[in-house]
N, C-alpha and C positions, 0 to 999 in steps of 0.2 A: 526180500533183499534185492539190491540192484542187479547182482549177477543173474539171479533167476528171472528178473524182469527183462534184462537184456537178451537172455536166451529165449524167453517166451516171445519177445518182439521179433527176434531174428527168425524164429520159426513161422510166425504169422506173416512177416514180410516175404517169405519164400512163396506163400500162396496168394499174395496180393498181385493182381495182374496190372502191369503198367505197359501201355502200348510202346512198342519198339521206337516209333517215331518220337515220342516224348523223351525217351532215354537219350536218343541221338541228339535231339535238340538241346537237352540239358547239358550234355557233355560238350557240345560245340560252343555253347554260350558261356560255360563256366570253367573250361580247361583250355590250356595252351601248351604247345610243345615247342621248345626252343633249344638251340645250341648257342653257346656264347664263348667269346674270347675275353678273359679277364686280364687286364693289365693292372696289377695291384699297386696301391699307393700306400701300403702299410708294410713296414719291416716285419717279416714273418717271425724273426727271432725275438724282437723286443715288443712288437705290437704297436709301436709308435708310428705316426704318420710321417712320411718322408718330408725332408726340408723342401723349400720352394724350388730350388734349382732341380732337384731330383723329380719333383712333381711335374715340372715343366717338361722334362725329358719323357716322363711316362705319358703325358698328354700328347706330346708330339708323336710318340710311338703308336699310341692308340689311333690317332688321326691317320697315320700312314697305313696301319693295318686295315682300318675301315675302308680306306681308298682302294687297297689291293682287293679286298673282298667284294666291294661294289664294282670293281673292274673285271670281275669274273674269276679271280683266283679261287682255287678249291678251298671252301670254308673249313672243311675238316682238317686239311693240311695246315691251314693257318692256326686252327685250335691247337694242333699238336706242336707246332713250331713256337708259338708265342703264348699260349694260354697258361695262366698261373692259378687256375682254380683246381685245387686238389680233388674236389668232388667230381670233376669230369673223368677221372680215372675209373670211378665206379659207374659213371653215367656217360659212356662214350657217345651214346645216341642223343644226349642232351637231357633236358628236364621236362617232365610233364607235371604241371601244377595248376592249382586253382587260386582263388583270391585269398590273400592273407598268409601265404606260405613263403613269400620272398620279400626282399626289401622293396619298399613302395616304388621307387624309381624304376627298378628292374621289372617289376610286375606290370606297371602301367605301360611301359614301352612294349613289353612282350605281347600284351593284349591289343595294343594299338596297331602293330605291324600287320601287313597282309602276308599270307603264306608265301614264302620264298623271299620276302623282303629282308634287307639287312639294314640295321640301324647305324646312325652315326654313334660315336662313343657316348654312352650314358654313364654319368658319374654317380656313384653310390659311396657309402662309407667303406666299401672294400676296394674301390678303384674305378677304372673305366671298363665298361662292358660293351663289346660289339656283339649285338644279338641278331641271330637269324631265326626267323619263325619258320617252323617245319610243319608239315601236315600232321594233324592230330590223329592218332590211332584210336578209332572208336569201335574196334572189333569187340566182340563179347568178352574177350580175355583181357582187354585193356583196363587199366586202373580208372580212367575217366568214365568208361562205360559202367563198370561195377559200382563205382561211387555214385554215379547218377541213378542207377537202378535202385541202390539202397536208399538214397535220400528220397527219391520219388515214391518208393514203396512205403517208407515210413510216413511220409506226408499223406499219402492216400489212406493208409491204415488209420492214421489219426483222424482224418476227415470221416472215414467210414464209422469209426468208433463214436465220434461226436454225433453223427447223424443217428446212429443206433441208440445212443443214450437219450437223445432228444425224443425219440419215439417211445421211450419207456414210460 
């Protein structure tokens, strides 16, 4: 059954050796850490997109906030003052994620930025995002490191098992 197979695979991947450098490279290539300021374009009570005049106000506000951030104002303070993303309450240090976990426009810009760089407003279905790319935590306790280790261990295990079965 699948549960037994998953447990068996997890035990095997614990003994599969993956070089540290490969894990760090994987994490750096496939994960990103960002903070952002969301200026929403959807009425939180009704779920409806704002009317054109309200959208124009929101875009102007997003442009003003991006200019403040790029001129050196403390990004975290701007997040607290203007940010409308309720998820930031549980993630005050921002989000660490990989491909396919965020809306495409947000994801693409997050990976495109250099560490420390702040984006112009990025429009998504949620609103305007001003994104700041932060250094990625790739310590052994980080989610990016453990995910990289798991994926690379499973890949190596699959390759080892395939080579073994060919030798039979």
